[in-house]
C-alpha positions in Angstrom: -21.1 -9.8 -16.9 -17.3 -9.5 -17.1 -14.9 -11.8 -15.3 -11.6 -10.1 -14.5 -8.8 -11.0 -12.2 -6.0 -8.5 -12.4 -3.8 -9.0 -9.3 -1.6 -5.9 -8.4 1.0 -5.6 -5.6 0.9 -1.9 -4.5 3.3 -0.3 -2.3 3.3 3.4 -0.9 4.8 5.3 1.9 4.5 8.3 4.1 5.8 11.6 3.0 9.4 11.9 3.7 9.3 8.2 5.0 8.2 9.6 8.3 7.4 6.5 10.7 3.9 7.5 11.5 2.6 3.9 11.3 3.6 2.7 14.8 2.0 -0.3 16.5 -0.9 1.7 17.7 -1.6 3.5 14.5 -0.9 0.8 11.8 -3.8 -1.5 12.8 -6.3 1.3 12.8 -5.2 2.6 9.4 -5.3 -0.8 7.9 -8.9 -1.4 9.3 -10.0 1.8 8.0 -8.5 1.2 4.5 -10.2 -2.0 4.4 -13.5 -0.6 5.4 -13.3 2.3 2.9 -12.1 0.0 0.0 -15.1 -2.3 0.7 -17.4 0.7 0.4 -15.9 1.6 -2.8 -15.9 -1.9 -4.3 -12.1 -2.2 -4.3 -11.1 -5.7 -3.5 -8.1 -5.8 -1.1 -6.8 -9.2 -0.5 -3.8 -8.4 1.8 -2.7 -5.3 3.5 0.1 -4.6 5.8 2.9 -2.3 6.5 5.7 -1.1 8.7 6.2 2.4 10.1 6.5 4.4 6.9 4.8 2.4 4.3 2.0 -0.1 3.3 1.9 -3.1 0.9 -1.3 -4.1 -0.5 -2.5 -7.1 -2.8 -5.6 -6.0 -4.6 -7.6 -7.3 -7.7 -8.8 -4.6 -10.0 -12.4 -4.7 -11.2 -13.3 -4.4 -14.8 -13.8 -0.7 -14.6 -11.0 0.2 -12.1 -7.5 1.9 -12.9 -4.6 1.7 -10.7 -4.3 5.4 -10.5 -8.0 5.8 -9.5 -7.8 3.0 -6.9 -4.7 4.5 -5.3 -6.0 8.0 -5.1 -9.2 6.6 -3.5 -7.3 4.5 -1.0 -4.5 7.1 -0.2 -6.6 10.2 -0.3 -9.3 8.9 2.0 -7.0 7.4 4.4 -4.9 10.5 4.9 -8.2 12.6 5.3 -9.3 10.1 8.0 -6.1 10.0 9.9 -6.1 13.8 10.0 -9.6 14.0 11.1 -9.3 11.3 13.8 -6.5 12.9 15.8 -4.6 9.6 15.8 -1.3 11.6 15.5 -0.4 15.1 16.6 1.2 16.4 13.3 -0.3 16.6 9.8 -0.3 13.0 8.1 0.6 12.6 4.3 1.4 9.9 2.0 4.1 10.3 -0.6 2.9 11.1 -4.0 4.6 8.2 -5.6 3.6 4.4 -5.3 4.7 1.2 -6.9 2.2 -1.2 -8.6 3.3 -4.6 -10.0 1.0 -7.1 -11.7 1.0 -10.4 -10.0 0.2 -13.8 -11.6 -2.2 -16.2 -9.9 0.7 -18.6 -9.2 2.5 -16.0 -7.2 -0.4 -14.6 -5.1 0.4 -16.8 -2.1 4.1 -15.6 -2.1 3.0 -12.0 -2.2 0.4 -12.6 0.7 3.3 -14.1 2.8 5.6 -11.2 2.0 2.8 -8.7 2.9 2.0 -10.5 6.1 5.7 -10.7 7.3 6.6 -6.9 7.0 7.7 -6.5 10.5 10.2 -9.4 10.3 11.2 -8.4 6.8 12.1 -4.9 7.9 14.4 -6.1 10.7 16.8 -6.7 7.7 16.0 -4.0 5.3 14.6 -0.4 5.4 11.9 0.9 3.3 14.3 3.0 1.2 16.5 -0.1 0.6 13.4 -1.9 -0.4 12.2 0.7 -2.7 15.7 0.5 -4.4 15.3 -3.2 -4.9 11.9 -2.7 -6.5 13.2 -0.1 -8.9 16.0 -2.4 -10.0 14.2 -5.7 -9.9 11.2 -4.5 -11.9 13.2 -2.1 -14.3 11.6 1.2 -13.1 13.3 4.2 -14.0 13.7 6.5 -11.0 12.5 10.0 -11.7 13.9 12.9 -9.8 11.8 15.8 -9.0 
């Protein structure tokens, strides 16, 4: 048996930053993503968001990749939202996402950050937050 703990903070948004995830829709989407992840053996520690994006702290299993986990989470969630008639228009996630490794010593800080998304976004939009991530973690912003 392999023993693996690879913490990853993932962030992804709705297509064109559309604010689909209102106070009625967000808890339903979070609940569904958690349920779906459990079925697929994806360990989600923390999950929360605000209007146009979600933050997730997850731990990758020994045979999981970020790209596959994100595909499973995002793809199934958008399929479910569209099939459930939660919203009147077509729901889509943006193609891109952020994924940052997190050390064990920082997981409590990330959990706190994820839990307090509504308060955090009273001061900063998702677009502003994404720019901070790009600069803070040295990502190269690709246009296209």
